Each structure stands twice: as C-alpha cells, then as structure tokens.
N, C-alpha and C positions, 0 to 999 in steps of 0.2 A: 381567574384558574383555568386549567385546562379540564375540557368536560368532554365527557361521550357524543360525538354529533348525536342527534336527531335525526328523524325520519329516513334518508337514504343509508345512514348509517348504522342506522338500527336493524332494519332490513339485513343490510350485510354483516350485520354481527348474527343474528338471528341464524342468516344462512348458515354460517362459519359453524356456528356450536351443533344446528343440526343436522349438517352434512358429517361435518368430521370430526372426531376426538382427536386425532392428531393430524400435524401437518407435516409438512418439510420445506427446508432450505437448502437449495443447490448450493455447493460448495465447489466452484470452478478455479483452481489453480493449476500452476506448472510443473506438473508433477515431474513432469520429463524435460529436457530441453535447457537453455542457455542460464536459466536462476533456478532450477531443481534444488539445489541444496537449500534456499530458502522454505520453501514450499511445507517441507513437515512440521519444522516448528509454527508456522502458519495456520496450517489445517489443525494443530494441536489446539490452537489459541481459539479459534473458531468452537471447536469441538467443547473448549471448556466452558464458553458464554453457554452454547446451546445446551448442555447438561445443567448448568445453575437453577436456567429457566424452566427449563423441562421439569426439573426434578423438586422443584420448590411447589409445586401443587398451584401455585398462585397465578398463574399466565391463562388469562380467557377463560376463568372458572375452572381450571382444570385442566385446559389444554394441552398436550402434550408434544415435542418438537423433537425430529428425525433429523439428517441430514442426507445429503445424496451427494456423492461427491464425483466431479470430471475431471480430464486432464486438459487444461488450455493449451499446453505445450508451450507456451508464449510465442512460438514461430509459424505455427500452424495455421492459420487464421481457420481455413475450412474444418480442421478439427476442432479447433474451440466452439464454433459454430455449432457443428455438429452433436458435440459434448452438451451444449445449453441447449439446443432444439429438442434432445430426449428427454433433459430435465424439465422442459416445460410442458412438453406434450404428453410424453407417457408419465414421468413421474407425477406432475403435476403440482411441482413445485411452487409456492408462493412468495418465493425472494428469491433472488441470488448473490450471495458473496462472492465479488471474483470481479476480474478475472485477477493474475497476477502481475502481467506485463499490458501494457497501455495498449500494443496493436489487437491483442487478442482482444482486450476487454471493450474497445470500441468497434469490432468486427459482432463480437456477440451482443453488445448492446443494440445496433443499428439492426441487425438481422434476427435476434431473437426477443431482445426484453421489450425495444419499443413498441414493436409489430403486436406485440400480445400483452402489452399494458403490464410488464412485470416491474417492480423494483429492483435496482441492483447497484451494490455497493460494492466497492473496490475497498482494499485495505492498501493495496503499493501502486496503482496504476497513477502517472506523474504526469504525462505529456502534457504541455499547453493547450495542445490541440480540444481536450477532453474538457475544456471550461467555457469551451462555445457552443460545442455539439447541440444541435438540436435533441432537447430531452424529454418534453412533455412535465419536466417534476420528479423524474422516475430514477435521475444518475445522482449518485452520491459518490463520494469517495473520502476514506478516513485517511487520506495522506494527502501533502499539499502538492500545488503545480509546479513544476519545475522553472516555471516564471520564477517562483521563491526561492528555487533550490540553487539558478545561476547568480543570484545576487548573493544568497549565502556563503556559496563559493567564491567569489568574488573578493568577497572580505576575508575570508580564510586565507586566501593566495596573497592578498594585497600585505594583509598582517603581518607573514612572515617575510616580507621584504621583496619577493618576486614582481618581477614587471615583466618578463615577457617567458610565454607558454604555447607549444605545441598542444596540438588538440586530435584525437580520432576518435571517431565516434561509430558505435553498430549502426549500419544503415536500414532504420526500421523510424518509428514514430517514434520512440522515446529517446533514440540514440540523437536524431537530428533535433528535434525539438529540445532536447538539453544543451546540445553543442549550441542552438542558435542565440539560446536564451542567455547562456553564459557568456558568449562572445559579444552579445549587446553589451550587456553588463559589466563585462571586462575591459572592453574598450570604454565605455561610458566613462570610468572609474581612472584612465590614464594608463590601463596596460596594453600591451600586443599581443594580438595571436598571432604566431608566426607562421603556420599552416593547420590548415583545418582538413584531416582526411577519414573520410568512409572506410570502415572494414568490415566483410562480410562473416560473418560467425561459421565457425566448424573447416575452417581452411588448416591444411598442415602447417603454412610456411606464411609468415608475414614480414618477410624479409622487404619485399619490395614497399609496403606503407609505410615501414620503421627507419628505411633508407630517405624516402622522401620528407620526412619529420626532422630525421637526422640533418639532411642537409639545408633545410629550413632554420633549425637552431631552437633555443629555448632554454631557461632554467628548469624546466620540468615536462614532463608529458602529462596531460590530463587525459583519462582513457575513461570514456565516455562506452562504457561496456558490461558485459554480462560478467560473473565472476566464474561461470561454469562452462562458458565457451571464449569467444574471442579473446574477451581482456585478459586473462593467462598468456594466452600464445603471443599479443602485442607484448606485453611486460616481459618474456623470457627471449623474445628477439633483440629487444631494446637491451637487456643485460647482455645477450651474449656477444651483441656488434659494438659496446660499448655505448652507444648513442644516449640512452639517458638512465640514472642510477635513482632517479627521485622522480615519483609519480603521485599524481593526485587522484584521488578514487573517491566519485563521486556515489552515492545511495547502492547502486545494483552491483559495484564492485568491492562490497563489503561485507564481509563474510568467513566463517573460519577456513573454508575451502582455498582463499588467497593466502591467510598467514599460514596455514601450513603447506603450500606449494612451496613458497618463497621465503618466511619466514626471515633472517636476520638479511637477506639477500637485498629486501627493500627497507631497510632502516629509515624511520625519519620520514617516510612517505608519509602522505595524509588526505585527510575529506573530510567527508560530513553524511551523512543518512538522518534521516527522521526520528528524533526521540525526544524525552524530558527527563529532567531530576524533579518531576514532580512528586510525590507521595504514589502515587498509582501505580510509578513504575517501579516502584521496591516493593510494592505489594504483589502486581503481579509477577514478577519475578518468581516470590516466594508461592506465589499457589501455581505456577509452574512447575518447579521444582518439585513441590508435590504429587503435581500428575504426571512427572516424567520425561517432562521438554522444559527447553528454555525461554523463559514466558519476555525475557525482555530480548530474545534474538531481533535482528532487522527483521521490521514491518510483523513481528507475532503481536504486537500489543495492538497496534491497527486491526490486524484481524480477529482478536477479541471485541475491540470494539465496535468495528464494525458489524459483527452477528449480534452483539448486544444491543447497539442501537437501532437496527430493524427489529427486533423483537419486542423492545420499548417503546418503538413507534406505533406497535401493533396493541399494543396492553392502553395506550393513550389515548388512539382511537378506536379499541375497542372491536377492530376488525383486523382480518387478516388479507383482505381486500387491499391490492396493490393501490387502486386509484384513491384509497380512503386514507389508506396508513400513510401513503406519501407526504402528504401536510404536515404531518405528527414528528418526521425525523427530526429538522431542522428546531422543533420545540423543543423535544427532550434531549436534544445536542447541548442547547447553550441555556443562558441564565433568562429568566429566575428561576429560583426554584431549589431544592435540597441538592447538593450535591451530592455524587454517587460515583463509588470508586470501585474497583476489581471485586470481586467477592461478596456485593451488595446487590447484586440484582434484583434478589428475592425483596428486599427492602423498597426499591423501586417501584416493583412492580404492586407491593402493597398500596404505596403512597398514589400511583396512577390508579387505582382501582377505587381508590377512596375520591377522586376527583381533583387530587393535588397535584404540584409541579417539581419537577426533577429538574437540575442541569447535570448532564452526563459528563463526568470528566474523565473517569475509566484509566488506563493505562499511558496513555498517547496524551492525557489533558486537550481531549477534544474539544475545541470549537469550532462551528461550520460558518464559513461565509458562504455567501450567493457567487456561485451557482450553487452551492451543496459542497464545499471542499472544504477540507482543513487548513486552517489559517496558516499553521505551520510551525512546527517546532524543530529543532535540528541540533543533534551531538554531533562536535568535533571531533575528529579520531586521528590517532596518529599510529604508526607501529612502530614500538618500542618494546625491546627484548625481543625481537621477533612478532611479537603478538599485537592484536589492535588495540590501543587503552585509549579511552575518553579522556580529553582536554579540557574540555568548554562545552558550554551548551547555551545556545543561540536562539 
C-alpha cells in the first residue's frame, strides 16, 4: 500500500500546511504561435481538473489550488523561459503543467524547472530527445514520444497501400525528431522517403520547398508542421501547384483550423493524434461540454490528466514539495489500485488520504512508462466530407 512518507516527508507536509492554505500551479502553454488554436481547450482541461481537486475540500487537509498562466509561444525559447522563471520565482508555483511544444518544454525544464527542483508535466511535448534528457526524476509527459508516433504513422500509411512519400518538417526539435523517427520506421518497413525537406514557420511563400518535393515525387506528402503556421502554407502551395493532393497529417496538424481552411480540398488526407476510445474519453467529453469547452479536442484529455496526476501525486506523498511528490507520479498513474476516471478526483483524494492505492486512467487511458512518459494510444483520423473523422484507434 502507498503510505505517507515519514521523517522528511512529514516535515515537508507540516511546512506546507503551516505556510500556505493555497498552492499555485504554473500553466505554461503556447497561447500564441504555431499551435495557438490547441491551447484554449488544453488550458480549460487543466482548469477543470484543478477545480475538481480544489473545490472538493479533500486535498491535503483542505488546501486549495489556483493556477498561474503563462505563454510559452512554442517558438520563442527566451519568452518561454522568462514566463517559467516568473512562475517559479515570483508566483512560487509548486509545479508546472506544460509546455505545449517540445522546444519550449526542453528550454523551460533545463533553465528553470531542473535548477529550481520543480516538477514539470507536459501534456503535449513529444520530441524523442526529451526521453533521454537528464531530469533528476522531475520531468513527465502525458503524451507519448514521437518515436512511437513514427511507428504508428508508418502503420497507417502502409495499411493504405502507400509505399513512397515525401516529407516536410518544421525546422525545430519537434519537427526533426518526428521526421527522423518516421523515416527510420518507414524505411525499415520497406517504404521509401523520396525527400525530406525542412521548412521555416511564418513564411509567406513555400513554393521552393514544394517544388523540391514535387521533383522528388511521392504518393502523398507528410506534413510534420504546425496547424497555425507553416503547415497550412505548405498544403496551400502544394494544392495550388498541383504537386500533391493527398496529405499525411501528424498530431500537430490535427485540429479544426485545418479542416476549416481546406475542407474537401484535402478529402481523404489522413493521419494520427494521441487518443483513445477508453470510457474516460467520453466522460471527459461530457464534462468538457458542461464546462463550455471541447473535452476531447487534441491534447485536451492529456492536459486534464497532467494536472490530475500532479495533484494526486501530492496527495499520495502528503506534500507539495517537488522533491517528495515526484516519486509518487508514477505510483498514482499505474496499477495496482482502484481505477480513477475524469470526474472522480474527489474519490481518488479520499482513497489516498486513507492510505489506499489508485490507478489513474483519466481521459487518455494513462499508463506511464520509464522515464515518465505515456506508453502511447493513438486515434487514426481522416478528412471525410471536409471534416476530421476518427476511423480507428491504435
């Protein structure tokens, strides 16, 4: 059974209870930048979990929780680090949920969270490089590594009978990491990447990049980009020149802004995004609708889960001290214990307060593997009738 830590943990618990009846969590997402349309639903997911815990009155003898929101931008590492520093040094947060994108996440963790000994859980940073980052047990992510997504994308493409594809990727940690992981998996499976071309976000004209890919050819174009920046520009240039009309869309290209822009112009295009058909996803969709946001939007379930995991780990440890509760994140996330779904955080708090065990399933069927990242469930999507539809779970 999971028990409250003795000695140093008891001291940390006493200090927490004595010095503060409210704690603050940092929320650090890309509210501006290439994935900004994802951030609102993600933020609302975090707020929902925090409200459940805080309003229950069962968290650490009635301690309440508030959030401090910052903009990581996705593309400006200096701005992301500055926002994280404010949260830690000025706002005195006891943990950070974020960032949204991989580059910002790594920058904030290495420059702020690690030096200050603060736990950080990202809902959506997927770069394989984060797996091997030195983290002193302080970094977790509720989303799977792109090493896994590269394998899933290979399966999706191969099952559709495609053997040759061109690839373009946004020129950063996320883009290169996923492009490399995919190329390795696809080649190993017998496929051919005809060309792999980097693109910079924010350009007005992508004709040069599209021209290079058109010359190399391919049955489809894999666009490893951001849905609110270079990705749509690449698609528009490819459509306008007739270079490609079938696109493979990884996680950061899946969202309403893409279907709203292109509709049936990209009919039949397909891809994948983290997701599951577990009961928790449907439960969170209903809770989200009641709270006024889309609870099953891309990375919204993982955002709810990231906040829930952080707070439940504190309850399990009996402390808001990162050096103590970091060892409880994996414990509350995995079996054994009573399964916990969205809307059941009060029950989880009660079980933990009594010394019991929980297995947090949440909205994304959470299972954390070493070194603290999601094992990986994916939703295969396709543009049908001009909108994204789920066709399969993997």
